C-alpha positions as CSV (number, residue, x, y, z in Angstrom):
1,M,54.8,-35.5,16.2
2,L,56.1,-32.2,17.6
3,Q,59.8,-33.1,17.4
4,P,60.3,-31.7,13.8
5,L,58.8,-28.4,15.0
6,F,61.2,-28.3,17.9
7,D,64.1,-29.1,15.6
8,F,63.0,-26.3,13.3
9,L,62.8,-23.8,16.1
10,I,66.2,-24.8,17.6
11,Q,67.8,-24.5,14.2
12,G,66.2,-21.1,13.8
13,G,68.0,-19.9,17.0
14,V,65.4,-20.5,19.7
15,P,67.1,-21.8,22.8
16,R,66.2,-25.3,24.0
17,E,65.6,-23.9,27.5
18,T,62.9,-21.6,26.1
19,L,61.0,-24.5,24.7
20,I,61.3,-26.5,27.9
21,V,60.0,-23.6,30.0
22,L,56.9,-23.3,27.7
23,L,56.3,-27.0,27.9
24,M,56.7,-27.0,31.7
25,F,54.2,-24.2,32.1
26,P,51.0,-26.3,32.1
27,I,52.8,-28.9,34.3
28,V,53.6,-26.3,37.0
29,A,50.1,-24.8,36.6
30,S,48.6,-28.2,37.2
31,L,50.7,-28.7,40.4
32,I,49.5,-25.4,41.8
33,V,45.9,-26.1,41.0
34,A,46.2,-29.6,42.6
35,A,47.7,-28.0,45.7
36,R,44.7,-25.6,45.9
37,Q,41.9,-28.0,45.0
38,I,43.2,-31.2,46.6
39,V,45.4,-30.1,49.5
40,G,43.9,-26.7,50.2
41,I,47.0,-24.6,49.8
42,K,45.7,-21.1,48.7
43,A,49.0,-19.1,48.3
44,F,48.6,-15.9,46.3
45,G,46.4,-17.3,43.6
46,I,47.9,-19.1,40.7
47,Y,49.7,-16.4,38.7
48,T,52.1,-15.4,41.6
49,P,53.5,-18.8,42.3
50,L,53.8,-19.5,38.6
51,I,55.7,-16.3,37.8
52,I,58.0,-16.6,40.9
53,T,58.8,-20.2,39.9
54,F,60.1,-19.1,36.5
55,A,61.8,-16.1,38.1
56,F,63.8,-18.6,40.3
57,L,65.1,-20.3,37.1
58,E,67.0,-17.1,36.2
59,I,68.0,-16.1,39.8
60,D,68.6,-19.5,41.4
61,I,66.5,-20.9,44.1
62,K,68.8,-19.9,47.0
63,Y,69.1,-16.2,46.0
64,G,65.6,-16.1,44.7
65,S,64.2,-17.2,48.1
66,A,66.5,-14.6,49.8
67,I,65.1,-11.8,47.7
68,F,61.6,-13.1,48.2
69,V,61.9,-13.1,52.0
70,T,63.9,-9.8,52.2
71,S,61.3,-8.0,50.0
72,L,58.5,-9.0,52.3
73,I,60.3,-8.1,55.5
74,V,61.4,-4.7,54.2
75,A,57.9,-4.0,52.8
76,S,56.3,-5.0,56.2
77,V,58.7,-2.7,58.1
78,M,58.0,0.2,55.7
79,R,54.3,-0.3,56.0
80,F,54.5,-0.2,59.8
81,M,56.6,3.0,59.6
82,F,54.3,4.7,57.2
83,Q,51.1,3.8,58.9
84,R,50.7,7.3,60.4
85,L,51.9,9.0,57.2
86,R,48.9,10.7,55.6
87,M,49.3,9.6,52.0
88,L,47.0,8.1,49.4
89,Y,47.3,4.3,48.8
90,L,49.0,4.4,45.4
91,P,51.8,6.9,46.4
92,K,52.4,5.1,49.6
93,M,52.7,1.7,47.8
94,A,55.0,3.3,45.2
95,L,57.2,4.5,48.1
96,I,57.2,1.1,49.7
97,L,58.0,-0.7,46.4
98,S,60.8,1.8,45.6
99,I,62.5,1.4,49.0
100,T,62.2,-2.4,48.7
101,A,63.9,-2.2,45.3
102,M,66.6,-0.1,46.7
103,T,67.4,-2.7,49.3
104,M,68.5,-5.0,46.5
105,F,71.7,-2.9,46.4
106,L,72.6,-4.7,49.6
107,I,72.5,-8.1,47.8
108,L,74.6,-6.7,44.9
109,I,77.1,-5.3,47.4
110,E,77.3,-8.7,49.1
111,G,78.0,-10.2,45.7
112,V,80.9,-7.8,45.0
113,L,82.4,-8.1,48.5
114,Q,82.3,-11.9,48.4
115,D,83.1,-12.1,44.7
116,R,79.9,-14.2,44.1
117,T,79.4,-14.1,40.3
118,V,75.8,-15.5,40.7
119,L,74.8,-12.5,42.8
120,I,76.6,-10.0,40.5
121,D,74.9,-11.4,37.4
122,L,71.4,-11.5,38.9
123,S,68.7,-10.6,36.3
124,V,67.2,-7.3,37.3
125,Y,63.9,-8.1,35.7
126,Q,63.5,-11.3,37.6
127,M,64.4,-9.5,40.8
128,L,61.7,-6.9,40.1
129,I,59.1,-9.6,39.3
130,I,59.6,-11.0,42.8
131,I,59.5,-7.5,44.4
132,T,56.2,-6.7,42.7
133,M,54.6,-9.4,44.8
134,V,55.0,-7.0,47.7
135,E,51.8,-5.2,46.7
136,K,49.8,-8.4,47.0
137,F,51.4,-9.2,50.3
138,I,50.6,-5.7,51.7
139,N,47.0,-5.8,50.4
140,V,46.4,-9.1,52.2
141,Q,47.9,-7.6,55.4
142,I,45.4,-4.7,55.2
143,E,42.4,-6.9,54.4
144,K,43.0,-10.1,56.4
145,G,45.8,-9.4,58.8
146,Y,49.6,-10.0,59.0
147,R,49.3,-13.7,60.0
148,T,47.2,-14.6,57.0
149,A,49.6,-12.7,54.7
150,V,52.6,-14.6,56.1
151,I,50.8,-17.9,55.7
152,L,50.0,-17.1,52.1
153,A,53.5,-15.9,51.4
154,T,54.9,-19.1,52.9
155,E,52.6,-21.2,50.8
156,T,53.6,-19.2,47.7
157,L,57.3,-19.7,48.3
158,A,56.7,-23.5,49.0
159,L,54.8,-23.9,45.7
160,A,57.4,-21.9,43.8
161,T,60.2,-24.1,45.3
162,V,58.5,-27.3,44.3
163,G,57.8,-26.0,40.8
164,Y,61.5,-24.9,40.5
165,Y,62.8,-28.4,41.3
166,V,60.3,-30.0,38.9
167,I,61.4,-27.7,36.1
168,T,65.1,-28.2,36.7
169,N,65.0,-32.0,36.9
170,E,67.0,-33.1,33.9
171,W,65.3,-36.5,33.6
172,F,61.8,-34.8,33.6
173,Q,63.0,-32.1,31.1
174,N,64.2,-34.8,28.7
175,L,61.0,-36.8,29.1
176,V,58.8,-33.8,28.3
177,F,61.0,-32.6,25.5
178,Q,61.2,-36.0,23.8
179,T,57.5,-36.9,24.5
180,P,55.7,-33.5,24.5
181,L,52.3,-35.1,24.1
182,I,52.6,-35.9,27.8
183,I,51.5,-32.3,28.3
184,A,48.0,-33.4,27.2
185,V,47.8,-35.4,30.4
186,F,48.3,-32.3,32.5
187,F,45.6,-30.5,30.6
188,L,43.3,-33.3,31.5
189,V,44.4,-33.1,35.1
190,I,43.6,-29.4,35.2
191,I,40.1,-30.1,33.7
192,F,39.5,-32.8,36.2
193,L,40.5,-30.6,39.1
194,G,38.2,-27.9,37.8
195,R,35.3,-30.3,38.3
196,Y,36.5,-31.6,41.6
197,E,33.9,-30.9,44.3
198,G,35.2,-33.0,47.2
199,L,36.7,-31.9,50.5
200,R,40.3,-30.7,50.5
201,L,42.9,-32.4,52.6
202,S,43.1,-29.3,54.9
203,E,39.4,-29.5,55.3
204,Y,39.5,-33.2,56.3
205,I,42.1,-32.3,59.0
206,R,40.1,-29.2,60.1
207,F,36.8,-31.0,60.4
208,R,38.1,-34.5,61.3
209,K,36.2,-34.5,64.6
210,V,32.9,-33.7,62.8
211,I,33.6,-36.4,60.2
212,E,34.4,-39.0,62.8
213,N,31.2,-38.3,64.7
214,R,28.9,-38.7,61.7
């Protein structure tokens, strides 16, 4: 049903990869919602894992993960160093984000020294998307502590990694592209998960002794 539309768009110059990414969006979103509602993985909401997943498509999972981890480490160090600096929140966060962005020069230098084309050709916009997650990470540190921030960051990276491998699976890409109506199934999954009121897997583990003694 939608194949003629896809053919029209491709003939008009729209890249096939763009169509696949749009088709994959609700699929990745449903995976993240399932991880939250069924498993109990919170991460940094739904938007952050989603946007990082698609940023990894441009950067590559290996270098994307490196930028992700490096950004959080640098931001944490900067926050610790600036704790006694009497500045308002926004200027201080702008300073932390700016310094974090400047550290990306180290990755570019590594790419030039090792002649790694992948690093040299990194998309600056995708890099900045990952770096902007630093503010959310710092806010969680302030409100809930460093340990919680690290756990949520780890969960976010894990979800983005799973999403990346789902999107880049050629067999799955062809299936979705050739049978786009399969997307409707994932919309139904999201609706079902939105009405799910049972215990999450993490809650079963956490309260297993209480459940066993009932």
